[in-house]
C-alpha positions as CSV (number, residue, x, y, z in Angstrom):
1,M,0.0,0.0,0.0
2,S,1.4,3.4,-0.9
3,V,2.0,6.1,1.7
4,T,-1.0,8.1,0.4
5,A,-3.3,5.1,0.5
6,E,-2.2,4.3,4.0
7,L,-2.7,7.9,5.2
8,R,-6.1,8.0,3.5
9,K,-7.2,4.8,5.2
10,L,-6.1,6.1,8.7
11,F,-7.8,9.4,8.2
12,E,-11.1,8.1,6.7
13,I,-11.5,5.7,9.6
14,E,-10.8,8.5,12.1
15,L,-13.1,10.9,10.4
16,Y,-15.9,8.4,10.3
17,N,-15.5,7.7,14.0
18,Y,-15.3,11.4,14.9
19,L,-18.4,12.3,13.0
20,K,-20.3,9.3,14.3
21,A,-19.4,10.2,17.9
22,N,-19.9,14.0,17.7
23,L,-22.6,14.7,15.1
24,V,-26.0,14.9,16.9
25,C,-28.6,14.1,14.4
26,A,-32.2,13.0,13.9
27,S,-32.7,9.2,13.5
28,N,-32.9,9.4,9.7
29,I,-29.4,10.9,9.4
30,K,-26.6,8.2,9.5
31,C,-22.8,8.5,9.4
32,L,-21.5,6.0,7.0
33,K,-17.9,5.2,6.0
34,K,-17.5,8.0,3.4
35,E,-20.7,10.0,3.7
36,I,-23.5,11.3,5.8
37,S,-26.8,9.9,4.6
38,I,-30.1,11.7,5.1
39,K,-32.9,9.1,4.6
40,K,-36.5,9.8,3.7
41,T,-39.0,9.4,6.5
42,K,-42.7,8.4,6.6
43,D,-43.6,12.1,6.6
44,N,-41.0,13.4,4.1
45,E,-40.0,11.8,0.8
46,A,-37.0,14.1,0.5
47,S,-33.5,12.7,1.0
48,G,-29.8,13.7,0.6
49,Y,-26.2,13.1,1.4
50,I,-22.9,14.8,2.2
51,C,-19.8,12.9,1.1
52,F,-16.0,13.5,1.0
53,D,-14.1,12.8,-2.2
54,F,-10.4,12.5,-2.3
55,L,-8.8,14.3,-5.3
56,N,-5.4,12.9,-6.2
57,N,-4.2,16.0,-8.0
58,A,-5.0,18.2,-4.9
59,R,-3.9,15.5,-2.4
60,G,-7.0,16.5,-0.4
61,Y,-10.7,16.1,0.1
62,C,-13.6,18.1,-1.3
63,L,-17.1,17.9,0.1
64,C,-20.0,17.1,-2.1
65,T,-23.7,17.3,-1.2
66,S,-27.0,16.7,-2.9
67,V,-30.8,16.7,-2.1
68,D,-33.7,15.1,-3.9
69,S,-37.2,16.2,-3.2
70,P,-40.2,14.6,-4.9
71,E,-42.4,17.4,-3.6
72,L,-40.4,20.0,-5.3
73,I,-40.0,17.9,-8.5
74,D,-43.8,17.7,-8.7
75,F,-44.0,21.4,-8.4
76,F,-41.4,22.0,-11.1
77,N,-43.3,19.6,-13.4
78,K,-46.6,21.4,-12.7
79,I,-45.1,24.8,-13.5
80,N,-43.1,23.5,-16.5
81,P,-40.9,26.6,-16.8
82,P,-39.7,27.8,-20.2
83,Y,-36.0,27.4,-19.1
84,R,-33.7,24.6,-18.0
85,S,-32.7,23.5,-14.6
86,N,-29.3,24.4,-13.3
87,L,-28.8,20.7,-12.3
88,P,-29.4,17.2,-13.7
89,E,-32.9,15.8,-13.8
90,D,-34.5,14.9,-10.4
91,T,-31.9,16.7,-8.3
92,V,-33.0,19.9,-6.6
93,Y,-29.8,20.9,-4.8
94,A,-26.2,19.8,-5.5
95,M,-22.8,21.4,-4.9
96,N,-19.2,20.6,-4.2
97,T,-16.6,22.8,-2.5
98,L,-14.6,23.3,-5.7
99,M,-17.6,25.5,-6.7
100,E,-17.1,27.8,-3.8
101,G,-14.8,30.2,-5.7
102,S,-13.8,33.3,-3.8
103,F,-16.3,32.5,-1.0
104,K,-14.6,29.5,0.5
105,S,-16.4,27.9,3.5
106,F,-14.8,24.4,3.5
107,A,-11.2,24.9,2.3
108,P,-8.8,26.7,4.6
109,N,-6.6,27.4,1.6
110,F,-7.1,28.1,-2.1
111,G,-8.7,25.3,-4.1
112,G,-11.8,24.0,-2.4
113,T,-10.1,21.0,-0.7
114,V,-8.9,20.1,2.8
115,D,-5.4,18.6,2.7
116,L,-4.9,15.0,3.5
117,P,-3.4,15.0,7.1
118,R,0.0,13.4,7.4
119,N,0.2,12.6,11.2
120,E,-2.0,12.0,14.2
121,E,-2.0,15.7,15.3
122,E,-3.1,16.8,11.8
123,R,-5.8,14.1,11.7
124,K,-7.4,15.3,14.9
125,K,-7.4,19.0,13.7
126,T,-8.8,18.0,10.3
127,C,-11.5,15.9,11.7
128,E,-12.6,18.8,14.0
129,W,-12.4,21.2,11.1
130,I,-14.6,19.1,8.8
131,Y,-17.0,18.2,11.6
132,T,-17.5,22.0,12.4
133,K,-18.1,22.8,8.7
134,V,-20.6,20.0,8.4
135,R,-22.4,20.9,11.6
136,D,-22.6,24.6,11.0
137,I,-22.9,25.0,7.2
138,Y,-23.5,22.0,5.0
139,L,-25.9,19.8,7.1
140,P,-28.2,22.8,8.1
141,R,-28.3,23.9,4.5
142,A,-29.3,20.5,3.2
143,M,-31.9,20.1,6.0
144,N,-33.3,23.5,5.4
145,L,-34.2,22.3,1.9
146,I,-35.2,18.8,2.8
147,E,-37.7,20.2,5.4
148,L,-38.6,23.2,3.2
149,K,-37.8,25.7,5.9
150,P,-38.1,29.4,5.3
151,E,-34.3,29.7,5.9
152,T,-33.8,28.1,2.5
153,V,-34.7,31.5,0.9
154,K,-31.6,33.1,2.4
155,D,-29.5,30.0,1.3
156,I,-30.7,30.4,-2.3
157,I,-30.1,34.1,-2.4
158,L,-26.5,33.5,-1.3
159,F,-25.9,30.5,-3.6
160,P,-28.5,30.2,-6.4
161,D,-26.3,28.1,-8.7
162,Y,-26.5,25.2,-6.2
163,Y,-30.3,24.9,-6.8
164,A,-32.2,23.4,-9.8
165,Y,-34.7,26.2,-10.1
166,P,-33.8,28.8,-7.5
167,F,-36.8,31.1,-8.2
168,L,-39.3,28.3,-8.2
169,I,-38.1,26.9,-4.9
170,I,-38.3,30.4,-3.3
171,L,-41.8,30.7,-4.7
172,Y,-42.9,27.3,-3.3
173,I,-41.5,28.1,0.2
174,I,-43.0,31.5,0.6
175,K,-46.4,30.1,-0.5
176,K,-46.1,27.1,1.7
177,H,-45.3,29.2,4.8
178,N,-47.5,32.1,3.8
179,I,-44.5,34.5,4.2
180,S,-43.5,37.6,2.2
181,L,-40.1,38.6,1.0
182,S,-38.5,41.8,2.3
183,D,-37.8,44.5,-0.2
184,K,-34.1,43.7,0.0
185,D,-34.7,40.0,-0.7
186,M,-37.1,40.8,-3.5
187,E,-34.4,43.0,-5.1
188,S,-31.9,40.2,-4.7
189,V,-34.2,37.7,-6.3
190,F,-34.7,39.9,-9.4
191,S,-31.1,41.1,-9.7
192,K,-29.4,40.0,-12.9
193,R,-26.2,39.5,-11.0
194,K,-27.7,36.9,-8.7
195,R,-29.0,34.6,-11.5
196,I,-32.0,33.5,-9.5
197,I,-34.7,34.1,-12.1
198,G,-34.8,32.0,-15.2
199,N,-37.1,34.2,-17.3
200,K,-38.0,37.6,-16.0
201,S,-41.4,38.0,-17.5
202,F,-42.5,34.4,-16.8
203,D,-41.2,34.4,-13.2
204,K,-42.7,37.9,-12.4
205,Q,-46.1,36.8,-13.7
206,L,-45.9,33.6,-11.7
207,L,-45.0,35.5,-8.6
208,D,-47.9,37.9,-9.0
209,T,-50.3,35.0,-9.6
210,Y,-49.2,33.1,-6.5
211,L,-49.2,36.1,-4.3
212,S,-52.7,37.0,-5.3
213,E,-54.1,33.6,-4.6
């Protein structure tokens, strides 16, 4: 076994044990060997995962996460927007930390990855680093969407490219919870720079229709 393979094996076992021991989760969230699995429940068909992929050229790990939601897919199909999804079919949210660009949450350095630790001290620090990022950022963001919480609106405004139909998801959530967007949020939603809307006239008409119901 190569040195890299041996270091990977040691770290991945330690990371699995660390996450399993420290991540306090609902019963449908399981820590597996290389991922955190979010299973559907009897009340919610949505599911997702967070996994850690080793990249040989970077000698480090990136984080990948995805959510599937039949409830949202049904809504997309019902609306049948005249524009394409940002993501592959049947996926409502997906990202990896290589996509984080200048706004890096996962990687301590440039590149979107966390370096493969080389010794016991580095392994402990890296496990704690990854655990903190999962606990504070990536798991809450996935759960916000899986549970269709109002907080998802803020998540989408910050990172619309991670979502299949960012505008349609916002619309569904504000309708579901009977909430209104602040003027600032509304401005962000229709900002060209944010890339949240897919077709301005279609989405504006849709918003007006839903808000008037």
